[in-house]
SERO-4910 file (N, C-alpha, C, O; in steps of 0.05 Angstrom, whole numbers):
BEGIN
 pado doro    nc1    nc2    nc3   cac1   cac2   cac3    cc1    cc2    cc3    oc1    oc2    oc3
  Met    A     17    -24      0      0      0      1     17     25      0     11     43    -16
  Trp    A     37     25     17     56     48     19     71     52     -7     75     74    -17
  Leu    A     79     29    -19     94     30    -44     77     41    -66     87     57    -83
  Phe    A     51     34    -67     33     44    -86     29     74    -83     29     88   -104
  Ala    A     26     84    -60     22    111    -54     48    128    -62     45    150    -72
  Ile    A     71    117    -57     96    132    -65     97    132    -96    106    153   -107
  Cys    A     90    111   -108     91    111   -138     72    132   -151     78    146   -171
  Val    A     49    134   -139     28    153   -148     39    181   -143     38    198   -161
  Phe    A     51    186   -119     62    212   -113     85    221   -133     86    244   -141
  Ile    A    101    202   -140    123    208   -160    111    214   -187    121    231   -201
  Leu    A     90    198   -195     78    203   -221     66    231   -222     68    245   -243
  Ile    A     53    240   -200     41    267   -199     63    288   -202     59    308   -216
  Leu    A     85    284   -189    106    304   -190    117    305   -219    122    327   -230
  Ile    A    120    282   -232    128    283   -260    110    298   -278    119    314   -295
  Val    A     84    294   -275     64    307   -290     62    337   -285     61    353   -304
  Val    A     63    344   -259     60    372   -252     85    390   -257     83    412   -266
  Ile    A    109    378   -251    133    394   -253    146    389   -281    158    408   -292
  Gly    A    145    366   -292    159    360   -317    146    373   -340    123    381   -339
  Gly    A    162    376   -363    152    389   -386    140    371   -407    126    380   -425
  Ala    A    146    345   -405    138    327   -426    108    326   -428     94    327   -408
  Ser    A     98    323   -454     70    324   -459     59    295   -464     74    277   -472
  Glu    A     33    292   -459     17    269   -467     -1    277   -491    -12    299   -492
  Ser    A     -4    258   -509    -21    265   -532    -37    241   -541    -27    220   -545
  Asn    A    -65    246   -544    -83    225   -553   -103    237   -573   -117    257   -568
  Glu    A   -105    224   -597   -123    234   -617   -151    226   -608   -156    203   -602
  Val    A   -170    246   -608   -197    241   -598   -218    247   -619   -241    240   -616
  Ala    A   -210    262   -641   -230    268   -662   -216    276   -687   -192    281   -687
  Thr    A   -231    278   -708   -221    289   -734   -241    308   -746   -265    306   -741
  Ile    A   -231    327   -762   -247    348   -774   -240    349   -804   -217    352   -811
  Ser    A   -260    346   -822   -255    349   -850   -271    373   -860   -295    375   -856
  Ile    A   -258    391   -874   -270    415   -885   -266    416   -916   -243    416   -926
  Ser    A   -287    416   -930   -285    418   -959   -297    445   -967   -315    456   -954
  Arg    A   -286    456   -989   -294    482   -997   -306    482  -1024   -295    469  -1042
  Ser    A   -328    496  -1027   -341    499  -1054   -348    528  -1056   -368    538  -1044
  Gly    A   -332    542  -1073   -336    571  -1076   -328    585  -1050   -305    582  -1040
  Arg    A   -346    600  -1039   -341    614  -1014   -352    600   -990   -349    609   -968
  Ser    A   -365    577   -994   -377    561   -972   -359    537   -963   -344    527   -979
  Phe    A   -362    530   -939   -347    507   -928   -366    486   -918   -387    492   -907
  Arg    A   -359    461   -922   -374    439   -911   -358    425   -890   -335    417   -894
  Leu    A   -370    422   -866   -356    412   -843   -366    384   -835   -390    380   -830
  Arg    A   -348    365   -832   -354    339   -824   -334    329   -803   -310    336   -804
  Phe    A   -343    312   -785   -325    302   -765   -317    273   -771   -324    254   -757
  Asp    A   -301    271   -793   -293    245   -803   -267    248   -816   -254    269   -813
  Lys    A   -257    227   -831   -231    229   -845   -236    230   -875   -218    222   -891
  Ser    A   -259    241   -884   -265    241   -913   -245    258   -928   -240    253   -952
  Glu    A   -234    278   -916   -215    296   -930   -186    291   -924   -168    307   -930
  Leu    A   -181    268   -912   -153    259   -907   -141    250   -934   -151    230   -946
  Lys    A   -121    264   -944   -111    258   -970    -90    235   -969    -76    231   -949
  Lys    A    -87    220   -992    -68    199   -994    -44    211  -1009    -47    224  -1030
  Tyr    A    -21    204   -997      5    213  -1011     11    196  -1035     11    171  -1034
  Gln    A     18    209  -1058     26    197  -1082     53    210  -1091     55    234  -1094
  Glu    A     73    194  -1095     99    204  -1102     97    220  -1128     89    209  -1149
  Pro    A    104    246  -1128    103    262  -1153    126    256  -1171    148    249  -1163
  Lys    A    121    260  -1197    142    257  -1217    160    282  -1217    150    304  -1217
  Leu    A    186    277  -1218    205    299  -1219    219    302  -1246    222    282  -1259
  Pro    A    226    325  -1255    223    351  -1241    194    360  -1240    178    354  -1258
  Leu    A    187    374  -1218    160    384  -1214    159    414  -1213    171    426  -1195
  Val    A    145    427  -1232    143    455  -1233    119    465  -1214     96    456  -1217
  Leu    A    126    482  -1196    107    492  -1177     96    520  -1185    109    535  -1199
  Lys    A     73    526  -1174     62    553  -1176     56    564  -1149     46    550  -1132
  Ser    A     61    589  -1145     56    602  -1119     26    604  -1117     12    615  -1134
  Arg    A     15    593  -1095    -14    592  -1091    -21    607  -1065     -7    606  -1045
  Lys    A    -42    621  -1066    -52    634  -1041    -65    612  -1023    -81    596  -1032
  Val    A    -57    613   -998    -66    593   -978    -88    605   -961    -84    625   -948
  Ile    A   -111    592   -961   -133    602   -944   -139    579   -924   -146    557   -933
  Arg    A   -136    585   -898   -142    565   -878   -166    573   -861   -170    597   -855
  His    A   -182    554   -854   -206    559   -838   -196    560   -808   -191    540   -795
  Arg    A   -194    585   -798   -182    588   -771   -202    599   -750   -194    607   -728
  Ser    A   -228    602   -756   -246    611   -737   -250    589   -716   -242    566   -719
  Ile    A   -263    597   -693   -267    577   -672   -293    561   -677   -299    542   -663
  Gln    A   -308    568   -698   -333    556   -704   -331    525   -707   -347    510   -695
  Pro    A   -313    514   -723   -310    486   -726   -304    472   -699   -315    450   -694
  Leu    A   -287    484   -683   -281    472   -657   -305    474   -638   -310    456   -623
  Gln    A   -320    495   -639   -344    497   -623   -365    475   -631   -377    462   -614
  Lys    A   -368    471   -656   -387    451   -667   -378    423   -659   -395    406   -652
  Leu    A   -352    418   -661   -341    392   -653   -346    388   -623   -355    366   -615
  Ile    A   -341    408   -606   -344    404   -577   -375    400   -571   -382    385   -553
  Lys    A   -392    415   -586   -422    411   -581   -430    383   -587   -447    371   -573
  Lys    A   -419    372   -608   -426    345   -616   -414    323   -599   -427    303   -594
  Phe    A   -389    328   -590   -374    308   -573   -364    323   -548   -340    328   -546
  Pro    A   -382    330   -529   -374    345   -505   -355    330   -488   -340    343   -472
  Glu    A   -355    305   -490   -338    288   -472   -308    292   -477   -292    287   -460
  Ile    A   -301    302   -501   -272    306   -506   -260    329   -492   -236    332   -492
  Thr    A   -277    346   -480   -266    369   -465   -265    364   -435   -260    383   -419
  Trp    A   -270    339   -426   -268    334   -398   -240    340   -388   -221    327   -397
  Gly    A   -237    358   -368   -211    364   -356   -195    383   -373   -172    390   -365
  Ile    A   -206    393   -396   -191    411   -414   -194    440   -404   -215    449   -394
  Gln    A   -171    455   -406   -171    483   -399   -170    501   -424   -184    522   -427
  Phe    A   -153    492   -443   -149    510   -467   -156    494   -493   -152    470   -495
  Val    A   -166    510   -513   -172    499   -540   -158    517   -560   -161    541   -559
  Leu    A   -143    505   -578   -127    521   -597   -120    505   -621   -123    481   -622
  Tyr    A   -111    519   -642   -101    506   -667    -72    501   -664    -58    514   -649
  Gly    A    -62    481   -679    -34    474   -679    -16    497   -688      7    499   -679
  Ser    A    -25    515   -706     -9    538   -714     -4    556   -691     17    568   -690
  Val    A    -23    559   -671    -18    576   -647      1    562   -629     20    574   -619
  Leu    A     -3    536   -624     14    521   -607     43    521   -617     60    522   -600
  Arg    A     48    519   -643     75    522   -653     89    547   -644    112    547   -636
  Lys    A     75    568   -645     86    595   -636     92    594   -606    112    606   -596
  Ile    A     74    582   -592     80    579   -562    104    561   -557    119    567   -539
  Phe    A    107    540   -572    132    524   -569    156    542   -573    176    538   -559
  Cys    A    154    561   -591    178    578   -597    181    601   -579    198    618   -584
  Gly    A    164    603   -558    168    623   -539    151    648   -540    153    666   -523
  Glu    A    133    650   -560    114    673   -562     95    672   -538     86    651   -530
  Lys    A     88    694   -528     71    696   -504     45    712   -507     26    709   -491
  Asn    A     43    729   -527     20    747   -529      2    739   -551      8    740   -574
  Phe    A    -23    730   -543    -43    721   -561    -71    732   -552    -75    740   -529
  Asp    A    -88    734   -572   -116    740   -565   -130    716   -554   -128    694   -566
  Ile    A   -144    720   -532   -158    698   -518   -188    705   -514   -196    727   -508
  Cys    A   -204    684   -519   -233    688   -513   -242    664   -497   -232    642   -498
  His    A   -263    670   -481   -274    649   -463   -302    640   -473   -320    657   -478
  Arg    A   -305    614   -477   -331    603   -486   -337    577   -470   -321    559   -470
  Asp    A   -360    577   -456   -370    553   -443   -350    542   -424   -347    517   -424
  Gly    A   -335    559   -409   -316    550   -390   -290    541   -402   -273    531   -387
  Leu    A   -285    544   -427   -260    539   -439   -246    564   -449   -259    584   -454
  Ile    A   -219    563   -451   -203    585   -460   -194    579   -490   -180    560   -495
  Phe    A   -204    595   -508   -197    592   -537   -176    610   -545   -177    634   -540
  Ile    A   -155    600   -558   -134    616   -569   -134    610   -599   -126    588   -608
  Val    A   -141    629   -615   -145    623   -645   -132    645   -661   -125    667   -651
  Glu    A   -129    640   -687   -118    660   -705   -129    656   -733   -140    635   -739
  Lys    A   -125    675   -749   -130    672   -779   -104    675   -793    -88    693   -787
  Ser    A   -100    658   -813    -75    660   -828    -79    655   -857    -99    644   -866
  Gly    A    -60    663   -872    -60    660   -902    -35    668   -914    -17    677   -899
  Gly    A    -32    667   -940     -7    675   -952     -4    661   -979    -21    645   -987
  Gly    A     18    667   -992     24    653  -1017     50    640  -1016     70    652  -1007
  Asn    A     52    615  -1026     77    600  -1027     75    577  -1045     54    572  -1057
  Tyr    A     97    562  -1047     97    538  -1064     84    513  -1049     77    493  -1062
  Gly    A     82    515  -1023     73    492  -1008     47    481  -1017     44    456  -1019
  Lys    A     27    497  -1023      0    488  -1031      2    473  -1058    -12    453  -1062
  Ser    A     18    484  -1076     22    471  -1103     35    445  -1099     27    425  -1111
  Phe    A     55    442  -1082     69    417  -1077     50    397  -1065     49    374  -1073
  Glu    A     34    406  -1045     14    389  -1032     -5    377  -1052    -11    353  -1052
  Glu    A    -16    394  -1070    -34    385  -1090    -22    364  -1109    -34    345  -1117
  Ala    A      3    369  -1116     17    351  -1133     21    323  -1122     21    303  -1136
  Cys    A     25    324  -1095     30    299  -1080      5    283  -1072      6    260  -1064
  Thr    A    -19    297  -1074    -44    284  -1064    -65    285  -1086    -86    271  -1084
  Lys    A    -62    299  -1107    -81    302  -1129   -109    311  -1119   -130    303  -1128
  Lys    A   -107    329  -1099   -131    339  -1087   -128    367  -1077   -108    374  -1065
  Ser    A   -148    385  -1080   -146    412  -1070   -173    421  -1057   -192    406  -1056
  Asp    A   -172    446  -1047   -196    459  -1035   -208    441  -1013   -232    438  -1011
  Ser    A   -190    429   -996   -200    414   -973   -180    416   -951   -157    424   -955
  Gln    A   -188    409   -927   -171    411   -904   -179    389   -885   -203    385   -880
  Phe    A   -158    376   -873   -164    355   -853   -148    361   -828   -124    367   -830
  Cys    A   -160    358   -805   -147    363   -780   -152    339   -761   -174    328   -760
  Ala    A   -130    332   -747   -132    313   -726   -133    329   -699   -118    347   -695
  Val    A   -152    321   -682   -156    335   -657   -145    318   -634   -153    295   -631
  Tyr    A   -128    330   -618   -114    315   -596   -120    328   -569   -122    353   -566
  Arg    A   -122    310   -549   -119    320   -521    -90    317   -514    -78    296   -516
  Gln    A    -79    339   -505    -50    339   -498    -47    351   -471    -62    368   -462
  Lys    A    -26    342   -457    -21    352   -431      7    363   -428     27    350   -435
  Tyr    A      9    388   -418     33    401   -415     36    409   -384     23    427   -375
  Gly    A     54    394   -371     55    398   -342     28    388   -331     19    366   -336
  Ala    A     15    405   -315    -11    397   -303    -35    408   -319    -58    407   -310
  Val    A    -30    419   -343    -51    432   -358    -58    416   -382    -41    408   -398
  Ser    A    -84    411   -386    -95    397   -409   -105    415   -431   -119    435   -425
  Val    A    -99    409   -456   -108    426   -478   -121    408   -500   -115    384   -502
  Leu    A   -137    421   -515   -149    408   -539   -137    423   -562   -141    447   -565
  Val    A   -123    409   -580   -109    423   -602   -118    409   -629   -117    384   -631
  Ser    A   -125    426   -649   -132    417   -675   -108    421   -693   -100    444   -697
  Ala    A    -97    400   -704    -72    402   -720    -78    393   -749    -88    371   -754
  Glu    A    -72    411   -768    -77    406   -795    -57    383   -805    -34    383   -799
  Ile    A    -67    365   -820    -51    343   -831    -52    344   -862    -73    346   -874
  Asp    A    -28    343   -874    -26    345   -903    -35    319   -917    -49    321   -937
  Ala    A    -27    297   -908    -33    272   -921    -26    248   -903    -15    251   -881
  Glu    A    -32    224   -913    -25    200   -899    -13    180   -918    -20    179   -942
  Gln    A      5    163   -907     19    142   -923     21    118   -905     31    120   -883
  Asn    A     11     95   -914     12     70   -900      0     73   -871     11     62   -852
  Gly    A    -22     89   -869    -34     91   -845    -22    111   -824    -31    113   -802
  Glu    A     -1    126   -833     12    145   -816     10    173   -828     11    177   -852
  Tyr    A      6    193   -810      5    221   -819     33    230   -829     54    223   -817
  Ile    A     33    246   -851     59    258   -860     55    287   -866     32    296   -871
  Glu    A     77    302   -865     77    331   -870     92    335   -897    112    321   -902
  Leu    A     82    354   -913     94    360   -939    104    389   -937     90    407   -929
  Lys    A    130    393   -945    142    419   -943    158    424   -969    167    405   -982
  Thr    A    163    449   -974    181    457   -995    201    478   -985    194    494   -968
  Thr    A    225    477   -994    246    496   -986    267    499  -1006    273    479  -1020
  Glu    A    278    522  -1009    302    526  -1026    327    524  -1011    349    522  -1023
  Asn    A    326    524   -984    350    522   -968    343    509   -941    331    523   -924
  Leu    A    349    484   -937    341    470   -913    361    476   -891    384    466   -891
  Thr    A    352    491   -871    369    499   -849    360    485   -824    338    473   -823
  Asn    A    377    486   -803    370    475   -778    345    489   -765    329    476   -751
  Glu    A    343    515   -771    320    530   -761    293    519   -774    272    517   -761
  Lys    A    296    514   -800    271    503   -812    265    475   -803    242    468   -800
  Leu    A    285    460   -798    281    432   -788    268    434   -761    251    417   -755
  Leu    A    276    453   -744    263    457   -717    233    462   -721    217    450   -708
  Cys    A    226    481   -740    198    487   -744    183    463   -754    161    458   -745
  Tyr    A    196    447   -771    183    422   -781    178    403   -759    156    391   -757
  Trp    A    198    400   -741    195    382   -718    172    390   -701    156    373   -693
  Ile    A    170    416   -693    150    425   -676    122    420   -688    104    411   -674
  Gln    A    119    425   -714     93    420   -726     86    391   -727     63    383   -722
  Cys    A    106    373   -732    102    344   -734     97    334   -705     80    316   -702
  Tyr    A    111    343   -686    108    334   -658     79    339   -649     66    321   -638
  Ile    A     69    364   -653     43    372   -645     21    355   -659      1    346   -647
  Gly    A     26    350   -684      5    337   -700      7    306   -701     -8    293   -716
  Gly    A     26    295   -686     27    265   -686     37    254   -713     29    232   -721
  Ile    A     54    270   -727     63    265   -754     89    250   -753    108    258   -740
  Ser    A     91    227   -767    114    209   -765    138    217   -783    161    211   -778
  Lys    A    130    231   -805    151    237   -826    145    262   -842    122    269   -847
  Val    A    167    277   -850    163    300   -867    176    294   -893    199    285   -893
  Ile    A    162    300   -915    173    298   -941    178    326   -953    159    341   -956
  Ile    A    203    332   -959    211    359   -967    217    359   -996    234    344  -1006
  Gly    A    204    377  -1011    211    382  -1038    232    404  -1040    227    427  -1034
  Glu    A    257    397  -1049    278    416  -1051    275    432  -1077    276    420  -1098
  Val    A    270    459  -1074    262    476  -1097    285    493  -1106    300    504  -1090
  Lys    A    287    496  -1133    305    515  -1144    291    528  -1168    282    515  -1186
  Asn    A    288    554  -1167    274    569  -1188    247    559  -1193    238    558  -1216
  Gly    A    233    551  -1172    205    544  -1173    201    515  -1183    179    507  -1189
  Val    A    222    499  -1183    221    472  -1192    232    453  -1172    254    457  -1161
  Val    A    217    431  -1165    227    411  -1147    243    390  -1162    232    377  -1181
  His    A    269    387  -1155    286    369  -1169    293    345  -1152    302    325  -1162
  Lys    A    287    347  -1124    294    325  -1108    275    325  -1083    266    346  -1074
  Leu    A    268    300  -1074    253    296  -1050    270    286  -1027    286    267  -1031
  Arg    A    266    298  -1004    280    288   -980    260    279   -960    241    294   -954
  Lys    A    263    255   -950    244    244   -929    258    241   -903    279    227   -902
  Ile    A    248    252   -882    261    252   -855    240    244   -834    218    255   -834
  Lys    A    247    224   -818    229    216   -796    229    238   -774    250    250   -768
  Thr    A    206    244   -764    204    264   -743    223    259   -719    236    277   -709
  Ala    A    225    234   -712    242    227   -688    271    232   -694    287    235   -675
  Asp    A    280    234   -718    309    239   -725    316    268   -727    340    274   -728
  Ile    A    296    286   -728    301    314   -733    318    327   -711    337    341   -717
  Pro    A    312    323   -685    328    337   -663    358    331   -666    374    349   -662
  Gln    A    365    306   -673    393    301   -674    405    313   -699    428    322   -698
  Leu    A    390    314   -722    399    325   -746    404    356   -742    424    367   -751
  Ala    A    385    369   -730    386    398   -726    399    407   -700    402    431   -695
  Lys    A    408    387   -684    422    393   -659    407    411   -640    416    433   -634
  Phe    A    383    403   -631    369    418   -611    357    399   -591    353    375   -596
  Asn    A    350    410   -568    337    394   -547    307    399   -547    298    421   -541
  Pro    A    292    378   -554    262    381   -555    250    390   -529    230    405   -530
  Glu    A    261    382   -507    248    389   -480    247    419   -476    230    429   -461
  Lys    A    265    434   -488    265    463   -485    239    474   -495    227    491   -482
  Tyr    A    231    465   -518    207    476   -531    181    464   -519    160    478   -519
  Ile    A    182    440   -510    158    429   -496    155    445   -469    133    450   -461
  Ser    A    176    450   -456    175    466   -432    164    494   -435    151    504   -418
  Asn    A    171    505   -459    159    532   -465    129    530   -465    116    548   -455
  Ala    A    117    510   -475     88    506   -475     78    502   -448     57    514   -441
  Ser    A     92    485   -431     82    480   -404     82    504   -388     63    509   -373
  Asn    A    103    520   -390    104    546   -375     84    566   -383     72    580   -367
  Phe    A     80    568   -410     59    586   -420     33    580   -409     20    597   -398
  Phe    A     23    555   -411     -4    548   -402     -6    549   -372    -28    556   -362
  Arg    A     14    542   -357     14    544   -328     10    574   -320     -7    579   -303
  Lys    A     24    593   -332     23    620   -325     -5    632   -333    -17    648   -318
  Lys    A    -13    624   -357    -41    635   -366    -63    625   -347    -81    640   -341
  Leu    A    -61    601   -339    -82    590   -321    -79    603   -294   -100    609   -282
  Ala    A    -55    607   -284    -51    620   -258    -62    649   -258    -75    658   -239
  Ser    A    -58    664   -281    -66    690   -282    -98    692   -283   -110    712   -275
  Arg    A   -110    672   -294   -138    672   -296   -152    668   -268   -174    677   -263
  Lys    A   -138    654   -252   -148    647   -225   -144    669   -205   -155    669   -183
  Leu    A   -127    689   -212   -121    711   -193   -145    729   -190   -143    749   -174
***
């Protein structure tokens, strides 16, 4: 009995003090676009299959429009309220990536006892064109929704997934110059989204001449960084935000 109590106490200390996160997929969101309207479903209908593109591959810069309002998350929570048990924060993976990197100032809104941190984003790049060439599909978005724990704080995070291969999520990227800083960004995105591998199209003058495939678990050693530093950034951020709310 005493041994059991000691083990439980040690486990609590690890969870409360430590920075390591726990992550479990609890739902999926598929968003298809037709003109200016969006169709929302809580399934994997918009999860794209990866198909190896033929090289050389000419890319076009495409405007990227992401659905970043809190409405899909609110509808998901309304349909499956049990996924928010014990949750304090709800956010998108794009926001959590910034938190991992140390950013602290975000717009926050409160809904139904939950703290939402959301953003709108867009832009133009080769990434969308590369994604379409690798999946033969456009005008859709798929997100995996995870319950994750950072220290003692539980969050619900919706992470966009580019494609799947052999039953595993993969990330698709393009770059003209693969640096350690970019590899760090790729790792953070993959770590948050439960993504096993990143496939990088190496671009020169708008043309992909080479594909590079890297396992997520191998990136920290390749780019020479300590993952715990960035996980701890998230743990500290959520702990302080929750503490300030209770004051």
